[in-house]
C-alpha positions in Angstrom: 2.5 -39.6 30.1 -0.2 -39.7 27.4 -1.0 -36.1 28.1 2.6 -35.1 27.7 2.9 -36.9 24.4 -0.4 -35.4 23.1 0.7 -31.9 24.2 4.1 -32.3 22.4 2.4 -33.4 19.2 -0.1 -30.5 19.4 2.7 -28.0 20.0 4.8 -29.5 17.2 1.8 -29.2 14.8 1.2 -25.6 15.8 4.8 -24.6 15.3 5.4 -26.5 12.1 2.2 -26.1 10.2 -0.3 -23.6 11.6 2.0 -20.6 12.3 3.9 -20.7 8.9 0.6 -21.1 7.1 -0.8 -18.0 8.8 2.3 -16.0 8.0 2.6 -17.0 4.4 2.0 -14.4 1.7 -0.8 -15.3 -0.7 0.1 -16.3 -4.3 -0.2 -13.4 -6.7 -0.1 -13.5 -10.5 3.4 -12.5 -11.8 1.8 -9.8 -14.0 0.4 -8.1 -10.9 3.7 -8.4 -9.0 5.6 -6.9 -12.0 3.2 -4.4 -13.7 4.0 -2.9 -17.1 4.8 0.5 -15.5 4.9 2.3 -12.2 2.7 5.3 -11.3 4.5 8.2 -9.9 2.8 10.7 -7.6 4.8 13.8 -6.7 4.5 15.8 -3.5 5.3 19.1 -5.3 7.2 22.1 -4.1 5.2 24.2 -1.7 2.8 21.4 -0.7 3.2 22.3 3.0 1.5 25.7 2.2 -2.3 25.4 2.9 -3.0 28.1 0.3 -1.5 26.0 -2.5 -4.2 24.2 -4.5 -2.1 21.2 -5.6 -0.1 19.0 -3.3 -0.2 15.3 -4.4 0.1 15.4 -8.2 -1.9 13.7 -9.7 -4.5 13.9 -6.9 -6.8 11.2 -8.3 -5.1 8.1 -9.7 -6.9 5.1 -11.4 -4.9 2.0 -11.3 -5.3 -1.4 -13.1 -3.8 -4.5 -11.7 -0.9 -5.7 -13.9 -0.7 -2.4 -15.8 0.3 0.4 -13.3 -0.4 -0.9 -9.8 3.1 -0.1 -8.5 2.8 3.4 -7.0 5.8 5.6 -6.0 5.2 8.8 -4.0 8.2 11.1 -4.7 8.8 14.0 -2.3 10.1 16.8 -4.5 9.1 19.4 -1.8 11.6 20.9 0.7 9.4 19.7 3.6 8.9 16.2 5.0 5.4 14.6 4.3 3.5 11.3 5.0 1.2 9.1 3.0 -1.5 8.2 5.5 -4.7 6.3 4.7 -7.9 8.0 5.8 -9.2 4.5 6.7 -6.9 1.5 7.3 -6.2 -0.4 4.1 -4.3 -3.7 4.1 -3.3 -5.6 1.0 -2.8 -9.3 1.7 0.5 -9.4 -0.2 2.0 -5.9 0.5 0.6 -5.4 4.0 -0.6 -2.1 5.5 -0.8 0.9 3.2 0.9 4.1 4.4 4.3 5.4 5.0 5.8 4.2 8.3 7.2 7.6 9.1 7.9 10.9 7.3 9.1 10.9 3.7 12.0 13.4 3.7 12.7 15.7 0.8 14.2 13.7 -2.1 12.9 10.4 -0.7 10.2 8.1 -1.9 7.5 5.7 -0.6 6.4 2.8 -2.7 3.4 0.5 -2.5 2.3 -2.4 -4.7 -1.5 -2.8 -4.9 -2.3 -6.5 -5.6 -6.0 -6.8 -4.9 -9.3 -5.7 -6.4 -12.5 -7.6 -6.6 -14.0 -8.2 -10.0 -16.1 -5.3 -11.3 -15.8 -3.4 -8.0 -13.0 -0.9 -7.8 -11.3 -0.3 -4.4 -10.9 3.3 -3.4 -8.2 4.4 -1.0 -8.3 8.0 0.2 -5.1 9.3 1.8 -3.6 12.5 3.3 -0.4 13.9 4.8 -0.6 13.9 8.6 1.3 17.1 9.3 -0.5 18.8 6.4 -4.1 17.5 6.4 -5.1 19.7 3.4 -2.8 17.5 1.3 -5.2 14.7 0.1 -5.3 12.2 -2.7 -7.3 9.2 -3.9 -6.2 5.8 -5.4 -8.8 3.7 -7.3 -7.7 0.1 -7.9 -9.5 -2.1 -10.4 -8.7 -5.3 -12.2 -7.3 -5.1 -15.7 -10.0 -4.9 -18.3 -8.6 -7.6 -20.6 
């Protein structure tokens, strides 16, 4: 009987406290969650052509938390594309970086970067899966003020 009661208490604690705590999103400053502006990266017309020099425009983006850390990839091309990290990147608040499927012409993919250690920028390289010559880089740092 004692074992049953102890097991019930253990299961209750697990379900009521441990699981919700593990699934909770971290607290993030309101300025980081609602930056001053968004950064727009376009997948320009003709990006699917390997001979075209530009694809993600701009190709290199420097972001500062609370200033412009909300990024929107806008597909203005007539071909579907992806935003796929070269190496897995997970933001504690926003989750895994990268589009979950293709971004069709006229559609967008958005991501909110919320983390950057002090004085050490985070670099995220990414590409388009169907068109590997399409590459870009995001560098995230804390605001300088």
